[in-house]
N, C-alpha and C positions, 0 to 999 in steps of 0.2 A: 345117667349117673348110676341109677339102680342096676342097670344091666352090667355095668363095670363092677359094682359091688357083688352082684350074684356070681360073677365069674372069678372073683378073688379066691385064691387058694386058701388063705388063712382067715381067721375071724376078723371082722371089721370093728375096730374100736373107735369110738367118737369121744375124744376128750373135751370137756367143758372147763370153763374158768374156775367153777366151784368144784365140789366133790360129786356132782351128779353125772359124770361121764358114763357112757353106756356102750354095750355091744349092739350092733345092728343086725338083726336076723332078717335077711332079705330073701332067702330062698323058700319056696313053697314047703319043702320037706322040713326045714327048720321051724317054720311057723306052725306046721301041723304037729310036729313032735312036741314042741313046747306047750301047745294047747291041750294035748292029750295027757300031759304029765303035770297037773297042778300041784302035786305033792313036791315037785322039784322046782317048777317055775311058778312061784307064788304071786298071787294078785295083791298080797299085802306088802307094804302098808298102803299102796295105791296102784291102780292100773292106768290112771289117766294123767299122771304128772311126772315129769322128769325130776322135779324137786322132791326132796325127802327130808322131813315130812311135808305133806301137801299143805297148801294154804287152807284156811277156813276149816280146820280139822274137826270142829264141832259138828259140821254138817255133812261132810263127805263120809264115806264108809259104807255105801250101799252094797248090794250083792256084787256089783262089778269089781269091788276092791276087797273082797273077802274070799277066804279059802274054807274048805270043809273043816270041821262039821258045821260052822256057822252059816256058810254059804248054802249047804244042802238043806239046812233047817228053813232058811228064808225062802229058798226056791220051792220047797215042798209046800209051805203055807201059801205062797203067792200062786203057785200052779193050781191049787185047789180053788182059788178064787176066780180063775178064768173058767167059769162054768159053761157047759154047752149052751144054756139058755142065753147067757150074756154074749157069748161069741156069735150066736145066731142073730141076736138083735143087732149087734154091731155090723154084721155082714149086710143086713138089710139097710142100715143107716148109710153104709158106704155107697150102695147103688143109688139111693135117693139123693144123697149129697152130690154125687158125681153128676147126675142129671141137672141139679140146680146150678152147680158151678158152670157147666157148659151152657146152660140157658142164659146165665148172666154174661158169660164171655161173648156169646153170639150177639147179644143185645149191645154190649159195651163197645166192641170193636177192638182195635189195636190198644195194647196196654202192657203193663209189667206182668209177665207170666208168674213170677214168684208171688207177688202180692195178691193177685186175683185168682190164681189157679192152684199152684203147688203148695202155698202156705195154708189156705183155708181147709183143704182136705184133711191132713193129719191133725191140725189144730182142733178142728171141730169134732173129729172122731175121738181123739184122746180125751178132750174135755167132756164130751158126752159120756164116754165110758166112766170117767171119774166123777161125773156130776158137778163139774166146775161151771159156775154161772157165766153167761155170755159177757157180763160186765167185767169179768176178770181176764178175758182173752188177750187184750193188748198188753197187760202187765205180764202175763204168762209168756208171751212171745218175746217181750223185752228181756225177761229173765233168762230164757233159754238161749237167746242170741248171745248174750254176754257170757254165760257160763261156758259155751262151746267156742266162742270167738277168741280163743287164747292168742294173745299177741296182736290182735287186729286193732290198730290205733283208732278206728272209727268207734270202738266200744269203750273209749276212755271217757270218764265222766266230764261233762261240760263245766262242772264247778271245780275241776282239778283233782277230784278224788283219785287215789291210786287204785290199781286193779284189784288188789287184795281186799280193800275196803268195799269196793263195789261188788265183788264176788260174795263177800260175807252178807251184804245187804240182800242180794238176789236169792242166795240159798235160804236166808232167814225168811224172806217173803214166802217162798214156796213151802217151807216147813210150817209157817203160821197159817197159810191157806189150807194145808192138809189138816192141821189141828182143828181149825174152825169147821171144816167140812165133816171131820170125824165126830166132833162133839154133836153136831146136828144129827148125823146118821146113827149114833148110838141110841137116840131117843125116837128118831123117825126114820127107820130103814127105808131104802128105796132100791130100785133095780139098777144099781150102778156098782162100779168096782170099789169105790170108797166104802160102801156098806159091806161088801164082801170081805174086804181086807180088815175093816174095823171089827167085824164079828167073826173073823176066821179063827178056827180052833182045830188044830190037827194033833191028835193024841195029847190033848191038854195044853198044846202050845199055841200062843197067840203073839201078834206083833205088839211091841210096846210103842209108846208115842214117838220115840226117836227113830225106831225102825220104820214106822209108818211114814214119817217125814222123809227119810232117806229113800225109801222105795218110790214114794210118790214123785220125788224130784227126779230120780232116774227114769221113771216111766214117762213123765211129762217131757223131759229134755230129749231123751232118745226117741220117743214116739213122735215128737214134732220135727226135729231137725233132720234126722237121717232120711225119713220118707220124703220130706219136702225137697231135699237135695237130690234124691234119686229121680223124682219127677222133673225137676229143673234140668238135670243132666240129660234126661231122655229127650226133651225138646231140643236142646243144643246138639246132641249127637245125631238125632234124626234129621236136623237141618244141615249139619255139616257133612252128612253122608246120605245124599238124596237117593242113591242106588239102594241103600238099605231101607229107606222109607218106602220106596216103590215095592220092594219085596214084602214089607209088612202090610201095606195097603192091598196088595194083590190077594192076600189070604189072612185077614186080620185075626180071625178066631184061632186059626192054626198056628200062626207065627208069634202071637203076642206073648205066650208064656216064656218061650226061649228068648224073645227080645228083652223082656224084663230082666231075666237072669244076666244077659250080656250087658245091659245098662249097669247093673250093680257090679259086675266084674270090672268093666272098663272104667267106670267112674270111682268105684270104691269110696262111698261117702265117708266112712270112718277109716282114716288113714293108718292109725297105729294104736297099739295098746302096750303098756309096760308090764314086765314081769321081773321079779327079784329072785335070785337063786337061794333056795332054802337049804341046799347042801351042794357039795361038789358034784359035778355031772359032766360026762363027756358027750359032746354033741358033734357029730361029723368030724371026729378025730381031735377036737380041741377040748381041753379041760377047763370048764367054767367053774369059778370058785364061789363058795358061799358068800352071799351079799352082793355079787355082781348084778348090775342092772342090765336087762336086755330089752330091746324094743322090737315088737313083732310088727313088721311092716307089711300090712295086708295089701297095700297098693303094689308093692314089689312082688309079693307072692302071686298076685293075680296076673302078673306079666312074666312069670317064670317060663323060660323057653323049654325047660325040661317037662313041663306039664301041659302047656297050651301051645298049639300050633299057630304060628303067626300071631303072637300075643299082642302086638301093637295094632292089630287090625280089628276094627269094630265090625263084628259079624253076628247078626241076629240069628243065623242058622247054626251057630256053634253048638256042637253036641258030641261028646258030653261036655259039661261046663262046671267042673267041680270047684268053683270060685270060693273064696273065703271072705266075701263081701259082708256077710253077717257074722264073721268070726269063723275060726276053724272048729271042727267037731271037738267036743269036750264039754265040761260042765258050764263053761261060760258062753256057749253058743247062744245067740240072741233069742231071748224069750219071745220077742215080738216079731220074729222073721215072717211067720205065716200071715200075720195081720198086715205087715208092711207090703208083702208081695200082693196081697189082695187089694189094698188101697191103690197101689201103682197100676196094677192090671186093670181094675175096673175104671179108673179115671182115664187111662190112656185109651181104652176101648171106646169110651164115650166121646173123647176128644176126636179121635181119628175116624170114627164112624160118621160123626156129624160135621166135622171141620177138617177134611182130609188134607187141605192145603195149609194147615197150621204150620208156622215156622218162626224161628227167631229172626229178628230183623237187624240185630247187631250182636257184638260179642258180649258175653255175660260179664257182670261185675262180680268178682270173686271175693270170698272172705280171705283175709290175710292171716292165716293160721295154719300150723302144720297138722293139727289134730283132725280137722274136718275138711274134706274137699267140698267146700260150701259155695253156693251161688247166692249172692245178695239180691240181684235183680237181673232180668234179661227181658228185653222188649220183644213182643210177639205180634203177629198179624196173621190173617188167614184169607 
Protein backbone atom coordinates (compact mmCIF):
# COMPACT_ATOMS: atom_id res chain seq x y z
CA UNK A 1 0.00 0.00 0.00
CA UNK A 2 2.74 2.44 0.93
CA UNK A 3 4.59 1.62 -2.30
CA UNK A 4 1.46 2.65 -4.21
CA UNK A 5 1.15 5.84 -2.17
CA UNK A 6 4.81 6.74 -2.77
CA UNK A 7 4.24 6.28 -6.51
CA UNK A 8 1.12 8.49 -6.60
CA UNK A 9 1.58 11.63 -8.67
CA UNK A 10 -0.46 13.96 -6.48
CA UNK A 11 -0.77 14.41 -2.73
CA UNK A 12 -2.42 11.65 -0.73
CA UNK A 13 -5.36 12.87 1.34
CA UNK A 14 -6.94 10.63 3.97
CA UNK A 15 -10.42 11.83 4.94
CA UNK A 16 -11.84 10.83 8.32
CA UNK A 17 -15.40 10.98 9.61
CA UNK A 18 -14.61 13.97 11.83
CA UNK A 19 -12.50 17.00 10.97
CA UNK A 20 -9.12 15.34 11.55
CA UNK A 21 -8.45 14.21 7.99
CA UNK A 22 -4.81 14.48 6.92
CA UNK A 23 -2.30 14.33 4.09
CA UNK A 24 0.03 11.31 4.17
CA UNK A 25 3.70 12.18 3.54
CA UNK A 26 5.09 8.80 2.48
CA UNK A 27 8.26 9.63 0.53
CA UNK A 28 11.67 10.00 2.12
CA UNK A 29 12.16 13.46 0.63
CA UNK A 30 8.80 14.68 1.93
CA UNK A 31 9.48 13.47 5.46
CA UNK A 32 13.00 14.92 5.44
CA UNK A 33 11.89 18.34 4.16
CA UNK A 34 9.02 18.61 6.64
CA UNK A 35 11.37 17.66 9.49
CA UNK A 36 13.91 20.33 8.51
CA UNK A 37 11.28 23.10 8.40
CA UNK A 38 9.59 23.23 11.83
CA UNK A 39 8.63 26.86 11.20
CA UNK A 40 6.28 25.55 8.49
CA UNK A 41 5.46 22.02 9.66
CA UNK A 42 4.53 22.72 13.27
CA UNK A 43 4.53 20.15 16.07
CA UNK A 44 1.83 22.15 17.84
CA UNK A 45 -0.80 21.51 19.03
CA UNK A 46 0.31 17.87 19.01
CA UNK A 47 2.73 15.57 17.20
CA UNK A 48 1.26 12.31 18.43
CA UNK A 49 -2.51 12.43 17.83
CA UNK A 50 -4.74 12.78 14.79
CA UNK A 51 -7.38 14.36 16.99
CA UNK A 52 -7.17 18.08 17.65
CA UNK A 53 -7.03 19.05 20.45
CA UNK A 54 -5.46 15.91 21.92
CA UNK A 55 -6.93 14.06 24.90
CA UNK A 56 -5.68 14.70 28.46
CA UNK A 57 -4.42 18.12 27.43
CA UNK A 58 -3.32 18.98 30.95
CA UNK A 59 -0.55 16.41 30.73
CA UNK A 60 0.62 16.33 27.13
CA UNK A 61 2.69 19.13 25.60
CA UNK A 62 6.24 17.91 26.16
CA UNK A 63 9.09 18.85 23.81
CA UNK A 64 7.77 16.44 21.20
CA UNK A 65 4.70 18.65 20.67
CA UNK A 66 6.35 22.09 20.90
CA UNK A 67 7.99 24.50 18.46
CA UNK A 68 10.71 27.08 19.02
CA UNK A 69 11.33 29.11 21.07
CA UNK A 70 9.74 26.91 23.76
CA UNK A 71 11.14 23.71 22.26
CA UNK A 72 14.66 25.14 22.02
CA UNK A 73 14.53 26.34 25.63
CA UNK A 74 13.45 22.93 26.94
CA UNK A 75 15.94 21.03 24.82
CA UNK A 76 18.75 23.36 25.95
CA UNK A 77 17.94 22.80 29.64
CA UNK A 78 17.49 19.05 29.22
CA UNK A 79 20.65 18.62 27.12
CA UNK A 80 22.72 20.23 29.87
CA UNK A 81 21.36 17.62 32.27
CA UNK A 82 22.82 14.74 30.24
CA UNK A 83 26.25 15.30 31.76
CA UNK A 84 29.27 13.25 30.58
CA UNK A 85 29.47 11.74 34.08
CA UNK A 86 25.84 10.60 33.94
CA UNK A 87 26.19 9.20 30.42
CA UNK A 88 29.39 7.35 31.38
CA UNK A 89 27.71 5.80 34.43
CA UNK A 90 24.74 4.70 32.31
CA UNK A 91 27.10 3.15 29.74
CA UNK A 92 28.61 1.03 32.50
CA UNK A 93 25.14 0.09 33.74
CA UNK A 94 24.16 -1.13 30.25
CA UNK A 95 27.07 -3.62 30.10
CA UNK A 96 26.46 -4.93 33.63
CA UNK A 97 22.73 -5.28 33.04
CA UNK A 98 23.23 -7.06 29.69
CA UNK A 99 25.39 -9.69 31.37
CA UNK A 100 22.82 -10.20 34.14
CA UNK A 101 19.92 -10.52 31.68
CA UNK A 102 21.76 -13.15 29.61
CA UNK A 103 22.88 -15.00 32.78
CA UNK A 104 19.23 -15.26 33.84
CA UNK A 105 18.08 -16.24 30.33
CA UNK A 106 20.67 -19.03 30.11
CA UNK A 107 19.49 -20.38 33.46
CA UNK A 108 15.76 -19.97 32.72
CA UNK A 109 15.66 -21.57 29.28
CA UNK A 110 12.80 -21.05 26.76
CA UNK A 111 10.64 -18.06 27.70
CA UNK A 112 8.94 -14.89 26.49
CA UNK A 113 11.74 -12.79 25.04
CA UNK A 114 9.88 -9.49 25.60
CA UNK A 115 9.18 -10.06 29.28
CA UNK A 116 12.57 -11.49 30.23
CA UNK A 117 15.02 -9.86 27.81
CA UNK A 118 13.93 -6.85 25.77
CA UNK A 119 11.71 -5.24 28.44
CA UNK A 120 14.14 -5.31 31.42
CA UNK A 121 17.00 -3.58 29.57
CA UNK A 122 15.46 -0.17 28.71
CA UNK A 123 13.15 -0.22 31.76
CA UNK A 124 15.97 -0.64 34.26
CA UNK A 125 18.30 1.76 32.44
CA UNK A 126 15.79 4.60 32.21
CA UNK A 127 14.56 4.00 35.77
CA UNK A 128 18.15 3.97 37.01
CA UNK A 129 18.88 7.21 35.17
CA UNK A 130 15.79 8.85 36.65
CA UNK A 131 16.18 7.41 40.14
CA UNK A 132 12.84 5.57 39.98
CA UNK A 133 12.56 2.92 42.75
CA UNK A 134 12.25 -0.72 41.69
CA UNK A 135 8.90 -0.94 43.47
CA UNK A 136 7.44 1.35 40.78
CA UNK A 137 8.72 -0.59 37.72
CA UNK A 138 5.50 -2.55 37.07
CA UNK A 139 3.34 0.57 37.31
CA UNK A 140 5.69 2.45 34.96
CA UNK A 141 5.53 -0.31 32.34
CA UNK A 142 1.74 -0.47 32.66
CA UNK A 143 1.49 3.29 32.10
CA UNK A 144 3.84 3.35 29.09
CA UNK A 145 2.10 0.37 27.47
CA UNK A 146 -1.27 2.07 27.63
CA UNK A 147 -0.05 5.53 26.55
CA UNK A 148 1.51 4.15 23.37
CA UNK A 149 -0.97 1.34 22.75
CA UNK A 150 -3.36 3.66 20.93
CA UNK A 151 -6.35 1.66 19.74
CA UNK A 152 -5.26 -1.73 21.12
CA UNK A 153 -8.34 -3.34 22.71
CA UNK A 154 -6.11 -5.24 25.15
CA UNK A 155 -5.43 -1.91 26.85
CA UNK A 156 -9.09 -1.20 27.61
CA UNK A 157 -9.80 -1.03 31.32
CA UNK A 158 -11.25 -4.23 32.83
CA UNK A 159 -13.74 -2.12 34.75
CA UNK A 160 -15.09 -0.58 31.56
CA UNK A 161 -13.21 2.73 31.76
CA UNK A 162 -12.89 4.47 28.42
CA UNK A 163 -9.48 5.12 26.91
CA UNK A 164 -9.47 8.88 27.61
CA UNK A 165 -10.10 8.25 31.32
CA UNK A 166 -7.37 5.61 31.51
CA UNK A 167 -4.93 7.87 29.63
CA UNK A 168 -5.57 10.68 32.08
CA UNK A 169 -4.94 8.31 34.98
CA UNK A 170 -1.63 7.05 33.53
CA UNK A 171 -0.35 10.54 32.65
CA UNK A 172 -1.39 11.72 36.11
CA UNK A 173 0.47 8.80 37.74
CA UNK A 174 3.72 9.60 35.90
CA UNK A 175 3.44 13.31 36.69
CA UNK A 176 2.84 12.56 40.38
CA UNK A 177 5.79 10.15 40.42
CA UNK A 178 8.05 12.87 38.98
CA UNK A 179 6.74 15.44 41.48
CA UNK A 180 7.45 13.07 44.35
CA UNK A 181 10.96 12.24 43.12
CA UNK A 182 11.67 15.92 42.48
CA UNK A 183 10.62 16.94 46.00
CA UNK A 184 13.03 14.39 47.46
CA UNK A 185 15.89 15.44 45.15
CA UNK A 186 15.54 19.12 45.96
CA UNK A 187 16.57 18.36 49.53
CA UNK A 188 18.70 15.26 48.92
CA UNK A 189 20.48 15.50 45.53
CA UNK A 190 21.75 12.25 43.99
CA UNK A 191 23.65 11.23 40.87
CA UNK A 192 20.56 10.81 38.69
CA UNK A 193 18.68 12.65 35.95
CA UNK A 194 15.82 13.79 38.20
CA UNK A 195 18.36 15.65 40.35
CA UNK A 196 19.96 17.20 37.26
CA UNK A 197 16.60 18.27 35.83
CA UNK A 198 15.27 19.54 39.16
CA UNK A 199 18.35 21.70 39.77
CA UNK A 200 18.97 22.60 36.10
CA UNK A 201 19.53 26.29 35.47
CA UNK A 202 20.62 27.59 32.08
CA UNK A 203 21.01 31.35 31.85
CA UNK A 204 18.59 31.73 34.73
CA UNK A 205 16.07 29.30 33.23
CA UNK A 206 14.77 26.21 35.01
CA UNK A 207 11.98 23.72 34.42
CA UNK A 208 8.74 24.34 36.28
CA UNK A 209 6.80 21.45 37.83
CA UNK A 210 4.55 20.88 34.81
CA UNK A 211 7.52 20.91 32.40
CA UNK A 212 9.36 18.44 34.64
CA UNK A 213 6.34 16.13 34.59
CA UNK A 214 5.93 16.36 30.83
CA UNK A 215 9.58 15.69 30.07
CA UNK A 216 9.73 12.87 32.61
CA UNK A 217 6.72 11.25 30.91
CA UNK A 218 8.26 11.63 27.45
CA UNK A 219 11.58 10.16 28.55
CA UNK A 220 10.07 7.22 30.41
CA UNK A 221 7.61 6.34 27.65
CA UNK A 222 10.01 6.80 24.72
CA UNK A 223 12.99 5.35 26.59
CA UNK A 224 11.11 2.15 27.45
CA UNK A 225 8.93 1.33 24.49
CA UNK A 226 11.03 2.08 21.42
CA UNK A 227 14.22 0.35 22.59
CA UNK A 228 12.23 -2.65 23.80
CA UNK A 229 10.56 -3.01 20.41
CA UNK A 230 13.83 -2.64 18.49
CA UNK A 231 15.32 -5.49 20.55
CA UNK A 232 12.23 -7.67 20.04
CA UNK A 233 12.23 -7.04 16.29
CA UNK A 234 15.93 -7.92 16.16
CA UNK A 235 15.21 -11.42 17.48
CA UNK A 236 12.32 -11.92 15.05
CA UNK A 237 14.21 -10.60 12.03
CA UNK A 238 17.35 -12.61 12.72
CA UNK A 239 15.15 -15.72 13.14
CA UNK A 240 13.21 -15.08 9.93
CA UNK A 241 16.43 -14.38 8.00
CA UNK A 242 18.87 -17.14 9.02
CA UNK A 243 21.31 -16.14 6.29
CA UNK A 244 21.62 -12.68 7.82
CA UNK A 245 22.11 -14.21 11.27
CA UNK A 246 24.94 -16.35 9.85
CA UNK A 247 26.60 -13.21 8.43
CA UNK A 248 26.28 -11.52 11.82
CA UNK A 249 27.69 -14.45 13.79
CA UNK A 250 30.61 -14.85 11.38
CA UNK A 251 31.96 -11.44 12.47
CA UNK A 252 29.86 -10.19 15.37
CA UNK A 253 31.96 -7.17 16.33
CA UNK A 254 32.32 -5.89 12.79
CA UNK A 255 28.73 -6.51 11.65
CA UNK A 256 26.77 -5.55 14.75
CA UNK A 257 26.66 -1.72 14.34
CA UNK A 258 25.27 -1.97 10.79
CA UNK A 259 22.89 -4.74 11.88
CA UNK A 260 21.41 -2.48 14.57
CA UNK A 261 20.85 0.30 12.03
CA UNK A 262 19.13 -2.13 9.65
CA UNK A 263 16.86 -3.45 12.41
CA UNK A 264 15.77 0.12 13.19
CA UNK A 265 15.21 0.90 9.48
CA UNK A 266 13.35 -2.30 8.70
CA UNK A 267 11.19 -2.36 11.84
CA UNK A 268 10.77 1.43 12.34
CA UNK A 269 9.49 1.19 15.96
CA UNK A 270 7.84 4.64 15.81
CA UNK A 271 5.62 4.55 12.73
CA UNK A 272 4.54 8.19 12.34
CA UNK A 273 4.41 11.71 13.74
CA UNK A 274 1.96 14.50 12.95
CA UNK A 275 2.68 18.05 11.84
CA UNK A 276 0.29 20.97 11.22
CA UNK A 277 0.92 23.63 8.56
CA UNK A 278 1.74 26.97 10.17
CA UNK A 279 1.49 28.72 6.78
CA UNK A 280 0.86 27.92 3.13
CA UNK A 281 3.77 25.90 1.69
CA UNK A 282 4.53 24.19 -1.61
CA UNK A 283 6.00 20.70 -1.29
CA UNK A 284 6.81 18.67 -4.40
CA UNK A 285 4.55 20.84 -6.53
CA UNK A 286 1.50 20.78 -4.24
CA UNK A 287 0.37 23.77 -2.18
CA UNK A 288 -0.50 22.76 1.36
CA UNK A 289 -2.65 25.27 3.21
CA UNK A 290 -2.38 26.77 6.69
CA UNK A 291 -3.98 24.40 9.19
CA UNK A 292 -3.62 21.27 7.05
CA UNK A 293 -2.63 18.20 9.02
CA UNK A 294 0.14 15.99 7.63
CA UNK A 295 1.43 12.66 8.89
CA UNK A 296 5.13 11.86 8.47
CA UNK A 297 5.23 8.11 7.79
CA UNK A 298 8.72 7.05 8.85
CA UNK A 299 7.98 3.41 8.03
CA UNK A 300 7.22 4.35 4.42
CA UNK A 301 10.20 6.72 4.11
CA UNK A 302 12.44 3.86 5.29
CA UNK A 303 11.24 1.74 2.35
CA UNK A 304 11.50 4.46 -0.30
CA UNK A 305 12.87 2.95 -3.51
CA UNK A 306 14.44 6.31 -4.43
CA UNK A 307 16.78 6.12 -1.43
CA UNK A 308 17.22 2.44 -0.49
CA UNK A 309 18.23 -0.32 -2.89
CA UNK A 310 15.96 -3.36 -2.47
CA UNK A 311 14.16 -1.61 0.42
CA UNK A 312 12.02 -4.62 1.36
CA UNK A 313 15.13 -6.78 1.86
CA UNK A 314 16.53 -7.12 5.39
CA UNK A 315 20.26 -6.65 4.79
CA UNK A 316 22.58 -6.13 7.76
CA UNK A 317 25.43 -5.18 5.40
CA UNK A 318 23.43 -2.22 4.01
CA UNK A 319 25.63 0.85 3.66
CA UNK A 320 24.94 3.69 3.59
CA UNK A 321 21.73 3.45 5.59
CA UNK A 322 20.29 6.95 6.10
CA UNK A 323 17.09 5.69 7.78
CA UNK A 324 14.70 7.91 9.72
CA UNK A 325 13.97 5.36 12.44
CA UNK A 326 14.90 7.95 15.08
CA UNK A 327 13.16 10.73 13.17
CA UNK A 328 14.57 12.75 10.30
CA UNK A 329 17.33 15.35 10.88
CA UNK A 330 15.92 18.49 12.46
CA UNK A 331 15.19 19.90 15.92
CA UNK A 332 12.98 16.93 16.85
CA UNK A 333 15.55 14.21 16.09
CA UNK A 334 15.44 11.72 18.99
CA UNK A 335 17.36 13.02 21.99
CA UNK A 336 17.97 9.44 23.18
CA UNK A 337 19.10 7.91 19.87
CA UNK A 338 22.69 7.41 21.09
CA UNK A 339 21.54 5.66 24.27
CA UNK A 340 19.06 3.48 22.36
CA UNK A 341 21.75 2.37 19.91
CA UNK A 342 24.08 1.53 22.79
CA UNK A 343 21.48 -0.52 24.67
CA UNK A 344 20.49 -2.54 21.60
CA UNK A 345 24.11 -3.09 20.52
CA UNK A 346 25.42 -4.16 23.93
CA UNK A 347 22.54 -6.56 24.64
CA UNK A 348 22.61 -8.17 21.17
CA UNK A 349 26.39 -8.62 21.46
CA UNK A 350 26.00 -10.39 24.81
CA UNK A 351 23.10 -12.52 23.55
CA UNK A 352 24.67 -13.77 20.33
CA UNK A 353 28.17 -14.15 21.75
CA UNK A 354 26.92 -16.49 24.48
CA UNK A 355 23.75 -17.94 22.93
CA UNK A 356 24.41 -17.96 19.17
CA UNK A 357 21.49 -20.31 18.46
CA UNK A 358 18.97 -17.97 20.09
CA UNK A 359 15.80 -17.79 17.98
CA UNK A 360 12.08 -17.07 18.12
CA UNK A 361 9.98 -20.26 18.27
CA UNK A 362 6.69 -18.75 17.08
CA UNK A 363 5.29 -15.60 15.49
CA UNK A 364 5.25 -12.49 17.70
CA UNK A 365 2.05 -11.12 19.22
CA UNK A 366 1.87 -7.54 17.98
CA UNK A 367 0.41 -4.41 19.49
CA UNK A 368 -2.72 -3.36 17.61
CA UNK A 369 -1.93 0.32 17.15
CA UNK A 370 -0.85 2.42 14.18
CA UNK A 371 1.55 4.62 16.15
CA UNK A 372 4.06 2.02 17.36
CA UNK A 373 5.30 -1.09 15.54
CA UNK A 374 5.18 -2.92 18.85
CA UNK A 375 5.66 -6.52 19.91
CA UNK A 376 3.85 -7.64 23.08
CA UNK A 377 5.41 -11.08 23.33
CA UNK A 378 7.49 -13.56 21.35
CA UNK A 379 8.66 -16.98 22.60
CA UNK A 380 12.36 -17.78 22.32
CA UNK A 381 14.71 -20.74 22.79
CA UNK A 382 18.39 -21.40 22.16
